[in-house]
C-alpha positions in Angstrom: 112.7 70.2 76.2 110.7 67.9 74.1 109.5 68.9 70.6 105.9 69.8 70.7 103.9 69.3 67.6 101.9 72.4 66.8 98.4 71.4 65.7 95.8 74.0 64.7 92.2 73.2 63.7 91.0 74.9 60.5 88.5 76.8 62.7 91.1 78.2 65.0 90.8 82.0 64.9 93.8 83.0 67.0 96.3 85.5 65.9 99.9 85.9 66.9 101.2 89.3 68.2 104.8 90.3 68.3 106.7 88.4 70.9 104.6 85.3 71.3 101.5 86.9 72.9 98.4 85.2 71.7 95.0 86.9 71.6 91.6 85.8 70.3 87.9 86.6 70.6 87.9 87.2 74.4 90.3 88.6 77.0 93.2 90.9 76.5 93.3 92.1 72.9 96.9 93.3 73.0 95.9 96.8 72.0 95.0 98.3 75.4 91.5 96.9 75.3 89.9 93.7 76.6 86.8 91.7 75.4 84.5 90.0 77.8 84.7 87.4 79.1 88.2 87.9 80.5 88.3 84.2 81.5 86.4 82.0 79.1 86.5 79.0 81.3 85.1 77.7 84.6 86.3 79.9 87.5 82.9 80.6 89.2 81.8 82.2 92.5 84.8 84.6 92.6 86.0 86.8 95.4 89.0 89.1 94.7 91.3 90.7 97.2 94.2 93.1 96.5 97.6 92.6 98.2 100.1 95.3 97.3 100.0 95.3 93.4 98.6 91.8 93.0 95.0 90.7 92.8 94.1 87.3 94.0 90.9 85.5 93.0 89.3 82.5 94.7 87.2 80.0 92.7 85.0 77.1 93.5 86.3 73.6 92.8 83.5 71.4 94.2 84.6 67.8 94.6 87.8 68.1 92.7 91.3 68.1 94.3 93.3 70.3 94.8 90.5 72.4 96.4 89.6 76.1 96.1 91.9 77.4 93.4 93.5 80.9 93.7 94.5 82.8 90.6 96.5 86.1 90.5 96.7 89.1 88.2 98.4 92.5 88.0 95.7 94.1 85.9 92.4 92.3 86.5 92.4 91.0 82.9 95.3 88.6 82.6 95.2 85.8 85.1 97.4 82.9 86.0 97.4 80.2 88.6 98.8 81.1 92.0 98.1 78.2 94.4 95.3 76.1 95.8 94.1 76.5 99.4 93.9 72.7 99.9 96.5 70.6 98.1 95.7 67.0 97.0 94.7 64.9 98.7 92.2 66.9 100.7 92.2 65.5 104.3 89.7 67.5 106.3 86.7 65.5 105.1 86.8 61.9 104.1 84.0 62.5 101.6 86.6 63.7 99.2 87.6 60.1 98.8 85.7 58.4 96.0 83.1 56.0 97.4 79.7 54.5 96.7 77.9 57.5 98.1 79.5 60.5 96.3 76.9 62.9 97.5 79.4 65.8 97.3 79.6 65.5 93.5 79.1 69.0 92.0 78.9 70.4 95.6 81.6 70.0 98.3 83.4 73.3 98.3 82.2 76.5 96.6 81.5 80.3 96.9 84.5 81.5 98.8 85.1 85.0 100.4 88.4 86.6 101.4 89.1 88.7 104.5 92.0 90.5 106.1 92.3 91.7 109.7 95.5 93.6 109.3 97.7 90.6 110.1 96.2 87.5 108.7 94.4 86.6 105.5 91.1 84.5 105.7 89.1 82.5 103.3 85.5 81.3 104.0 83.4 79.1 101.9 80.4 76.7 101.8 81.1 73.0 102.3 78.5 70.3 101.6 79.0 67.5 104.1 77.3 64.2 104.0 74.5 64.1 106.6 74.4 61.2 109.1 71.1 59.9 107.5 72.1 60.6 103.9 71.8 63.8 101.8 73.9 66.9 102.5 74.2 69.6 105.1 75.7 73.0 104.3 78.5 74.2 106.6 80.7 77.3 106.5 84.4 76.5 106.9 87.3 78.9 107.0 91.1 78.9 106.8 93.9 81.4 107.7 97.3 82.3 106.3 100.0 84.9 106.7 100.4 85.1 102.9 97.8 84.7 100.1 100.1 82.1 98.6 100.0 80.0 101.7 100.4 77.7 103.4 96.8 77.8 104.6 95.5 76.2 107.8 93.3 73.1 107.8 89.7 74.1 107.2 87.6 74.5 110.3 83.8 74.9 110.6 82.4 78.1 112.0 79.1 77.6 113.8 76.4 79.4 115.7 77.4 80.0 119.4 75.2 77.1 120.4 77.3 74.8 118.3 74.8 74.2 115.5 76.0 74.3 111.9 75.1 77.5 110.0 73.5 75.4 107.2 73.8 78.3 104.7 75.7 79.0 101.6 77.9 81.7 100.0 79.3 83.6 103.0 80.8 87.0 102.8 83.1 88.5 105.5 84.5 91.9 106.5 86.9 93.2 109.1 86.0 96.8 110.1 89.2 98.1 111.5 87.7 101.5 112.4 85.3 99.8 114.9 87.4 96.7 115.5 84.5 94.5 114.7 84.2 91.6 112.2 81.1 90.4 110.4 79.9 87.4 108.4 77.0 87.7 106.0 75.0 84.6 104.9 71.5 83.5 104.1 71.2 86.1 101.4 70.1 88.9 103.7 71.5 88.7 107.2 74.7 89.9 108.8 76.2 88.5 112.1 79.0 89.8 114.3 82.0 87.5 114.4 84.9 87.3 116.8 88.0 89.3 115.6 90.0 86.1 115.2 87.4 84.9 112.7 86.8 81.6 114.5 83.3 82.0 115.9 80.0 83.9 115.6 78.8 86.1 118.5 75.1 85.8 117.6 72.9 82.8 117.2 70.6 82.2 114.2 67.9 84.9 113.7 69.8 87.3 116.0 71.6 89.0 113.2 71.0 92.2 111.2 68.4 91.8 108.4 69.6 93.7 105.3 66.7 92.9 103.0 63.6 90.7 103.0 62.8 91.2 99.3 65.9 91.4 97.1 67.5 88.4 98.9 69.8 85.9 97.4 73.2 84.1 97.5 76.8 85.2 97.1 77.0 87.7 99.9 79.7 90.4 100.0 80.4 93.1 102.6 82.3 96.3 102.1 82.9 99.7 103.8 83.7 102.6 101.6 84.0 106.2 102.8 82.1 105.4 106.1 79.2 103.7 104.3 78.5 100.0 104.6 77.6 98.1 101.5 76.1 94.6 101.2 76.0 92.8 97.8 74.1 89.7 96.9 72.6 87.9 93.9 68.8 87.9 93.6 66.8 85.2 91.8 64.6 87.0 89.3 62.5 84.9 87.0 63.2 81.3 85.9 66.9 80.5 86.1 67.9 84.1 86.1 69.7 86.2 88.6 70.6 89.9 89.0 73.1 91.8 91.1 71.7 93.7 94.1 73.5 96.2 96.4 72.3 97.5 99.7 73.7 100.4 101.7 73.5 101.9 105.2 75.3 104.5 107.3 75.3 102.2 110.3 75.8 98.4 110.2 72.6 98.0 112.1 70.7 99.9 109.4 68.3 101.0 108.1 69.3 99.5 104.8 68.1 100.5 101.4 68.6 98.2 98.3 68.4 98.3 94.6 69.3 96.2 91.5 72.6 97.4 89.9 73.3 94.8 87.1 70.7 92.9 85.0 70.2 91.0 81.8 70.4 92.8 78.6 72.9 94.0 75.9 73.2 90.4 74.7 72.9 88.4 77.9 69.9 86.2 78.9 70.7 84.5 82.2 72.8 85.5 85.3 75.2 88.5 85.2 76.0 88.5 88.9 78.0 87.0 91.8 81.2 88.9 91.9 83.5 91.5 93.6 83.6 95.3 93.7 87.0 96.9 93.6 88.5 100.4 93.7 91.9 101.0 92.0 94.6 103.5 92.9 93.6 105.8 90.0 90.1 106.1 91.6 88.4 103.9 89.0 86.0 101.2 90.1 85.4 97.7 88.7 83.2 94.7 89.2 84.4 91.2 88.3 81.7 88.6 88.1 80.5 85.4 86.6 77.9 85.0 83.8 76.1 81.7 83.3 74.9 81.1 79.8 71.3 80.1 79.2 71.1 76.6 77.8 73.0 73.5 79.0 74.8 73.1 75.7 76.0 76.7 76.0 77.3 76.1 79.6 79.4 73.0 78.8 82.7 74.6 79.9 81.2 76.3 83.0 80.7 79.9 84.1 83.1 82.5 82.6 84.3 85.7 84.3 83.4 89.2 83.1 84.9 92.5 84.1 82.8 95.7 84.2 83.6 99.3 84.7 81.7 101.0 87.5 80.4 104.6 87.7 79.0 106.0 90.9 76.0 108.3 91.1 74.4 109.6 94.3 76.2 106.9 96.3 75.1 104.0 94.1 77.2 102.1 91.6 76.2 101.7 87.9 77.9 98.5 86.8 78.7 98.1 83.1 76.6 100.1 80.7 72.9 101.2 80.9 71.7 100.4 77.3 68.0 100.7 78.0 68.0 103.9 80.1 66.4 102.4 83.2 69.2 103.2 85.6 70.4 99.6 85.9 73.6 98.4 84.2 74.2 95.6 81.7 77.5 93.9 80.7 80.0 95.6 78.4 81.6 93.5 75.6 84.8 95.5 75.1 86.5 98.2 77.2 89.8 99.8 77.9 91.9 97.7 80.4 92.0 99.0 84.0 95.8 98.9 84.2 98.2 99.0 81.2 101.7 97.6 80.8 101.3 93.9 81.6 101.6 91.2 79.0 98.9 88.9 77.6 98.7 85.7 79.6 96.3 83.1 80.8 96.1 80.1 83.2 98.4 77.3 82.1 97.1 74.6 79.8 100.1 72.9 78.0 102.3 70.5 79.9 105.4 68.6 79.1 105.5 67.0 82.6 109.2 68.0 83.1 108.5 69.7 86.4 108.8 67.9 89.8 105.2 68.8 90.7 102.0 68.5 88.8 100.9 71.7 87.1 98.2 73.7 88.8 95.9 73.3 85.7 95.3 69.6 86.6 92.5 68.5 88.9 91.7 65.1 90.2 88.0 64.1 90.3 87.9 63.3 94.0 91.1 62.6 95.9 93.7 60.6 93.9 95.3 57.4 95.0 98.7 58.9 95.5 100.5 55.6 94.9 98.8 55.2 91.5 100.5 58.1 89.7 104.0 59.5 89.4 106.2 62.2 87.8 109.4 60.7 88.9 109.3 57.0 88.0 109.9 58.1 84.4 111.1 61.7 84.5 109.5 63.9 81.8 106.3 61.8 81.7 103.1 61.6 83.8 102.7 58.0 84.7 99.2 56.8 85.5 98.9 53.3 87.0 95.7 51.3 86.3 93.0 51.8 88.8 89.9 49.6 89.5 86.5 51.2 89.1 84.0 51.0 91.9 81.1 48.8 91.0 78.6 50.2 88.5 75.9 48.8 86.2 78.1 49.5 83.2 81.5 47.8 83.1 82.7 50.3 80.5 81.9 53.3 82.7 84.6 55.7 84.1 82.2 57.5 86.4 83.3 55.6 89.5 87.0 55.3 88.4 89.7 56.7 90.8 92.4 59.0 89.5 90.5 60.6 86.7 92.6 63.7 86.0 91.6 66.7 83.9 91.7 70.4 83.3 89.0 73.0 82.5 87.9 73.5 78.9 88.8 77.0 77.6 86.7 79.1 75.2 84.0 78.2 72.8 85.9 78.0 69.5 89.0 76.3 68.0 89.7 73.9 70.8 92.3 71.4 69.8 93.7 69.2 72.6 96.5 66.7 71.8 98.5 64.3 73.9 101.3 61.9 73.1 100.9 58.5 74.9 103.3 55.6 75.4 101.2 52.5 76.0 104.2 50.1 76.3 103.5 49.6 80.1 100.0 48.3 79.6 99.0 45.0 81.1 96.5 42.6 79.5 92.9 43.8 80.1 94.0 47.4 80.6 92.7 50.5 78.8 93.6 54.2 78.9 93.5 57.3 76.9 92.1 60.8 76.6 88.7 61.8 78.0 86.3 64.8 78.1 84.0 64.2 81.0 81.2 65.9 83.0 77.8 64.2 83.5 78.5 62.5 80.2 81.9 60.9 79.5 83.6 60.6 76.1 86.9 58.7 75.7 89.3 57.9 72.9 92.0 55.4 73.9 93.8 52.0 73.5 92.8 48.7 75.1 95.1 45.7 75.4 93.0 42.5 75.3 93.7 39.3 77.2 95.8 38.0 74.4 98.1 41.1 74.4 96.7 42.7 71.2 96.3 46.5 71.4 93.3 48.1 69.7 92.0 51.7 69.4 88.5 52.5 70.6 86.1 55.4 71.2 83.3 55.2 73.8 80.6 57.6 75.0 77.7 57.5 77.5 76.1 60.6 76.0 73.3 58.5 74.4 69.7 58.0 75.7 70.6 54.9 77.7 73.5 56.7 79.5 75.5 53.5 79.1 78.9 53.5 77.4 78.6 52.7 73.6 81.9 51.4 72.3 83.2 52.0 68.7 86.1 49.6 67.9 89.0 51.0 66.0 91.9 49.3 64.3 94.5 47.0 65.9 97.9 48.7 66.4 101.4 47.3 66.7 103.2 50.2 68.3 103.2 51.8 71.7 103.4 55.5 70.8 100.0 56.9 69.9 98.8 60.5 69.6 95.2 61.2 70.8 93.3 64.3 70.0 90.0 66.0 70.8 88.5 69.0 69.0 85.6 71.1 70.3 83.8 73.8 68.5 80.7 75.4 70.1 80.2 72.4 72.4 80.5 69.7 69.7 83.4 67.3 70.2 85.2 65.0 67.8 88.0 62.6 68.6 91.0 61.6 66.6 94.1 59.4 66.7 97.5 59.4 64.9 100.3 56.8 64.6 102.9 59.3 63.4 101.9 62.6 65.1 101.1 64.2 61.7 98.0 62.6 60.2 95.0 62.4 62.4 92.0 60.1 61.8 88.5 60.5 63.2 87.2 57.7 65.4 83.6 57.6 66.8 80.6 59.9 66.5 80.4 63.6 67.2 79.4 64.3 70.8 77.4 67.2 72.3 79.0 68.3 75.5 76.6 69.4 78.3 76.8 71.1 81.6 76.0 68.8 84.5 75.0 70.2 87.9 77.8 72.6 88.7 80.4 70.4 87.0 81.8 71.6 83.7 83.5 69.4 81.1 87.2 68.6 81.8 89.8 67.2 79.4 92.4 64.8 80.6 93.6 61.2 81.1 92.6 57.9 82.8 93.5 54.3 82.8 91.6 51.3 84.3 91.9 47.5 84.6 90.1 44.7 86.5 93.1 44.6 88.7 95.7 47.2 89.6 98.1 46.1 86.9 99.8 48.1 84.2 100.4 51.8 83.5 100.4 54.4 80.8 102.9 57.3 80.3 101.8 60.7 78.9 104.7 62.4 77.2 103.1 65.8 76.7 99.8 67.6 76.4 99.1 70.7 74.2 95.9 72.8 74.2 95.2 75.3 71.4 92.1 77.5 71.5 90.8 80.9 70.5 91.9 83.2 73.3 94.9 84.5 75.4 97.4 81.8 76.2 100.2 81.8 78.7 103.8 81.1 77.8 105.4 77.8 78.7 
């Protein structure tokens, strides 16, 4: 194992608990309680299914590969990576290949829903496909597997019986084994009967069951508890705000009655909604959901996941806590864990690249060129080979660069992300380094000029012109360089070191912003005017204020 340099920013608030369990201002507190959010990172549009004693959560990945991440947990609080549904490269749609018309950016695949028919597991989600005349069309695709951990089948579209695309988002599915009927909910307020094998709908558009015409919205979910049918969806309420709605009926055909069960309040101001209702073996009920913060500068690392206790009254759930006494729940900020006895953990972040496969924390922006990276050419290192950017109006830009790799930012405080690079394989004209990217891109790295001289630089397109502004650093005469980014409340600064001990600031502080549905990712890149040269990343370490998994 390689020695990993432990680097902590002065603002890092984490504390160490006996053993090596790390806690912080969110998630498992190590004392039997948790603090919301339970996942302070971008795992939006969840659906959760329980298989034996393990919970599996699906999360949107948009245009990144691998596609549709699955996490797993034993207690609903501590989560780790399980597997993706679609490994990289994603093959069922050529739009995942970076091209001049990347209309699936921030869209592509999102809002999944799990199902189980007694023999097979299912996952359905919305997929944005490029339309023949430009723009996008919304399609519902689905996959099957005998195990939640795969392998999963190739995604297939499910259509209306007449062959037309459903052209809707955020599906929810349910297999009613008492009546041997399957259903798909979509469009915010309609339910359609589906074949038992999950491959086709049995009703055309507008022939389904209407649940509600008023409290409509996205992120449909379907349940059956104690003989009663429940339909959940997210209802738009005011500007950029959503609330959680639940409807119920004794018969699937209705009549349905609806009410709001989770709203803003108790310190939230935007969208506490879009999640999964669960009953545990001890009879307790829980709701796990996303919460989008209000301002773009607050949403820079995406939509975190919250966990709420649920109390039932007169056949209706009260989610969270009713602080204003109006009968509608709001989020809780700290609560006893649903299930005791499991250690503090979190999705992986650190990597020493000693494994034969790329860690599940890493995502490629669009499909990678598989021949332009390797974990085996130099064992113990991630080798990235220089790629050529597609044409843009900015020769410094990385927005159209293949093989941009990254992982989700974590938490709001104390982020210190450090990587050790070996630049000895660089060719003349090549550059590479550490980036934090979303709509805006910020890079600290090394460039080797046409004369063979290597020089540090920082560049960012976060300014008003949206063109990369380059800050030149010092010339260097060594190949080993440590690069670091620090983020505190969405403000990022970038540093370099030539000895792994003393770090020097380079460039201006950058404000990280949420862009579309794409959060900021931290990772690596390398580019050249020709496919010449490579860089090697020795290790990556990520410190932050929150639970952290063991290596």
